C-alpha positions in Angstrom: 0.0 0.0 0.0 1.2 3.5 -0.8 0.8 5.9 2.1 1.2 9.6 1.9 2.5 11.2 5.1 1.1 14.6 5.6 3.2 16.1 8.5 2.0 19.1 10.4 1.2 20.8 13.6 -2.5 20.8 12.6 -3.0 23.6 15.2 -5.8 23.2 14.3 -6.5 21.2 11.2 -8.6 23.2 8.7 -10.5 22.7 5.5 -7.4 23.7 3.5 -5.5 20.7 4.8 -8.4 18.4 3.9 -8.8 19.8 0.4 -5.1 19.2 -0.3 -5.2 15.7 1.2 -8.3 14.8 -0.9 -6.5 16.2 -4.0 -3.5 14.0 -3.4 -5.7 10.9 -3.1 -7.5 11.9 -6.3 -4.4 12.7 -8.5 -1.6 10.5 -7.3 -1.0 6.8 -6.7 -1.3 7.3 -2.9 -3.9 4.9 -1.4 -4.1 6.4 2.1 -3.0 9.6 3.8 -1.8 9.6 7.4 -2.0 13.0 9.0 1.1 12.9 11.2 0.6 15.3 14.1 4.0 16.7 15.0 4.3 17.4 18.8 6.9 20.1 18.0 8.2 21.2 14.6 11.9 22.1 15.1 11.5 25.1 12.7 8.5 26.6 14.6 7.9 28.0 18.0 6.1 25.6 20.3 4.5 28.1 22.8 1.3 28.5 20.8 0.8 24.8 20.3 -2.3 23.1 21.7 -1.5 19.8 23.4 -0.7 17.2 20.8 -3.4 14.8 22.0 -6.0 17.5 21.6 -4.7 18.3 18.1 -4.8 14.6 17.2 -8.4 14.4 18.4 -9.3 17.4 16.2 -7.7 15.6 13.2 -9.6 12.4 14.0 -12.8 14.4 14.3 -12.2 16.1 10.9 -11.4 12.9 9.0 -13.7 10.4 10.7 -15.9 9.9 7.7 -13.1 9.3 5.2 -11.7 5.7 5.2 -8.7 6.9 3.2 -7.5 9.2 5.9 -6.0 8.4 9.3 -4.6 10.4 12.1 -1.2 9.4 13.4 0.4 9.9 16.7 3.6 8.2 15.6 5.8 11.2 16.5 4.4 11.3 20.1 6.6 8.4 21.1 9.8 9.6 19.2 12.4 12.0 20.6 11.4 15.7 20.4 11.7 17.8 18.4 10.5 15.6 15.6 12.6 15.2 12.5 10.9 13.9 9.4 13.8 11.6 8.5 13.7 9.9 12.0 10.0 9.4 11.7 10.4 7.9 8.2 13.2 5.6 9.4 11.0 4.4 12.2 7.9 3.9 10.0 10.0 2.0 7.4 11.2 -0.4 10.1 7.7 -0.8 11.6 5.8 -1.2 8.3 8.4 -2.7 5.9 5.7 -3.7 3.3 4.4 -0.1 2.9 5.6 2.5 0.5 5.8 6.0 2.0 5.7 9.4 0.3 6.0 12.8 2.0 3.4 15.4 1.3 4.4 19.1 1.7 3.8 22.6 0.3 6.2 24.3 -2.1 7.2 26.7 0.7 8.3 23.8 2.9 10.1 22.1 0.0 12.0 25.4 -0.7 13.4 25.0 2.9 14.2 21.3 2.6 17.9 22.0 2.6 17.5 23.1 6.3 16.0 19.7 7.3 18.0 17.1 9.1 19.5 14.6 6.7 17.4 16.0 3.8 19.7 14.3 1.2 18.9 10.9 2.7 15.2 11.7 2.9 15.1 12.8 -0.8 17.1 9.8 -1.9 14.9 7.2 -0.2 11.3 8.7 -0.3 9.2 10.2 -3.0 7.9 13.7 -2.3 4.5 15.1 -3.3 4.6 18.9 -3.4 1.5 21.1 -3.8 2.2 24.4 -5.4 1.7 27.6 -3.3 1.5 31.1 -4.6 4.9 32.9 -4.5 6.8 29.7 -3.9 8.1 28.3 -7.2 10.0 25.0 -7.0 13.2 25.7 -8.9 15.6 23.3 -7.2 14.5 19.7 -7.0 17.7 18.4 -5.2 17.4 15.2 -7.3 14.2 14.2 -5.5 11.5 11.8 -6.9 9.1 14.7 -7.1 5.4 15.0 -8.0 4.2 18.6 -8.3 0.5 19.2 -7.9 -1.7 22.2 -8.5 -4.1 21.5 -5.7 -6.9 23.9 -5.0 -5.8 26.2 -2.2 -7.6 28.2 0.4 -5.9 31.3 1.7 -6.4 30.4 5.3 -4.0 29.2 8.0 -4.1 27.7 11.4 -2.6 31.0 12.7 -5.5 32.9 11.3 -8.0 30.5 12.8 -6.4 30.8 16.2 -6.6 34.6 15.9 -10.3 34.4 15.0 -11.0 32.3 18.1 -9.1 34.7 20.4 -11.0 37.6 18.9 -14.3 35.7 19.4 -15.0 35.7 15.7 -16.5 32.9 13.7 -14.4 30.0 12.3 -17.4 28.5 10.5 -16.5 27.2 7.0 -12.8 27.4 7.9 -12.8 24.1 9.7 -15.2 21.2 9.6 -18.3 21.8 11.8 -17.4 19.1 14.2 -13.9 20.7 14.7 -15.5 24.1 15.2 -17.9 22.8 17.8 -15.1 21.0 19.7 -12.8 24.0 19.7 -15.5 26.3 21.0 -16.9 23.8 23.6 -13.4 23.2 25.0 -12.3 26.9 24.8 -9.2 26.0 22.8 -7.1 29.0 21.6 -9.0 31.5 23.7 -5.8 32.9 25.2 
């Protein structure tokens, strides 16, 4: 089985993430997508992160009706901060019959040279990159690369957290079940 690994903080997951994942399923050979919730991205500040178990729960709520999607807590048990190559090495050992690809935006791919052991990652694993405005992929670093023109929403988790703090609606930005859970549990209020 070909599994696409969609790494992210998902702080919170939003409809933009889901649209991209659905596009990857529709237009690549990926059979399933695992949303890998990162406890701490080494290239991001961690102070604004909701607890990883809460973020994973929001992911699972968002994808519960899609059998091709799965939330993954694999990085919760690995050393922090999480490095993609370490997670891939662990997954390849644990699931030797699966083929793994990494899903990322063009903005992340432009920074791949800053990632731990990026040469090894690109040599061993295919990468699916969705285009983002203002982030043209010029250098491929010899990667097995698939470029996708997925439909994009100009929203971010940062924007959603700001809306919640300002007591503004996040309706239509996140799945309804995620919106209800965020509001009921007063996530991102501070």
